[in-house]
N, C-alpha and C positions, 0 to 999 in steps of 0.2 A: 765407898764405891756405890753404895745404895743411893746416896744423894745425887750422884752424877747421872745414874740411870733415871731417877725421878726427874731431874732437871732436863735431861734429854727428852723424856716423854712429854714433859710440858712444852718444851720448845717445838717438838714435832706437832703437838696438838695446836699450838699457836700458829705454826706455819700452815697447817691444813685449814684452820679457820680463816686465815688471811687469804689463802688461795681460793677458798670457797667464796669469800666475800668479793674478791676481784672477779671471779667468774660470774657471780650473781650480778655485779655491777655492769659487766660487759653485756650480759643477756638483757638486763633492763634497758641499757642504751640501745641495743639492737631492736628491742620491742618498741621503744619510743620512735626510732627511725621508721619502723614498719607502719606504725600508727600514722605518722606524718605522711608517708607515701600513700597509704590507703585513703587518707583524708583528701590529698591532692587528686587522686584518681576519682574519688566520688565527686569532687567539685568539677572535674573535667566531664564526668558523665552527665552532670546537670546541663551542660551545653549541647548535648546531643538532641537532634530533632525529635527522636522518639519520646524523650522526656517531655518536650513541649506538647507533642501530640497527646500524650497521656493526660497532661494537665488540662488541655482543652477538652478532652473527652470527659473529664470529671466535671468541668463547668457545664458542658452540654447535658450530662446526666442529671445534674441539679435542675437545669431548666426543664428537662423532660419530666422530672418528678413534679415540679410545680404545674406544668401543663396537664399532666394526668390527673392531678387533684382538681383542677378547674374544669375538666372535661365533663364530669357528671352533670352539672347544671346545664351545660350546653347541649348535651344529649337529650335531656328532658325537654328543653325548649324546642329543639329540632323535632322531637316526636310530637309535641303539641302542635307545632306548625304544620307538620305533615298530616296529622289527623284533621286539622282545619281545612287544608287543601283538598283532602280526599272527600270531605263533605261538600266542597265547592265553596266558592267565595260568597255566593248568594244562597240563602236557605231556600228549600223547595217551595215553601209557602209564599215567600216574597216573589219568586220567579213565576209562580202560578198567578199571583195577583197582578204582576206586571203584564203578563200575557193577556189576562182578562181585560185590564184597563186599555191596553193597546188595541184589542179587538173592538171594544166599545168605541174607542176614538175613531177607528176606521169606519165603523158603521155610522157614526155621527157625521163624518166627513162625506160619506156617500149620500146621506140624507140632505146635506146642505148644498150639494153640488147641483 
């Protein structure tokens, strides 16, 4: 009798193991289907206009970074140009000399007339 109880226990354990294996297989198959469904959904999300806009924004951000790096020398050149314009295109000594020479030429014309 003892061997039949032991055999029944082993058959019960084997049945439970088989049932658990079947349930685990079903759950793995279900998980695989969910992964495929999520993958298809993600591929569909890639076609949305917002994703294209975000990708374009990333490209624009990269271009802005490059422009910001290059702006420092441009600012320095613009400041140098502004300081030259503030001084005037002709230095004051040259302007004074030109005025003096033109006054002398006027007087020379008056004498020759």
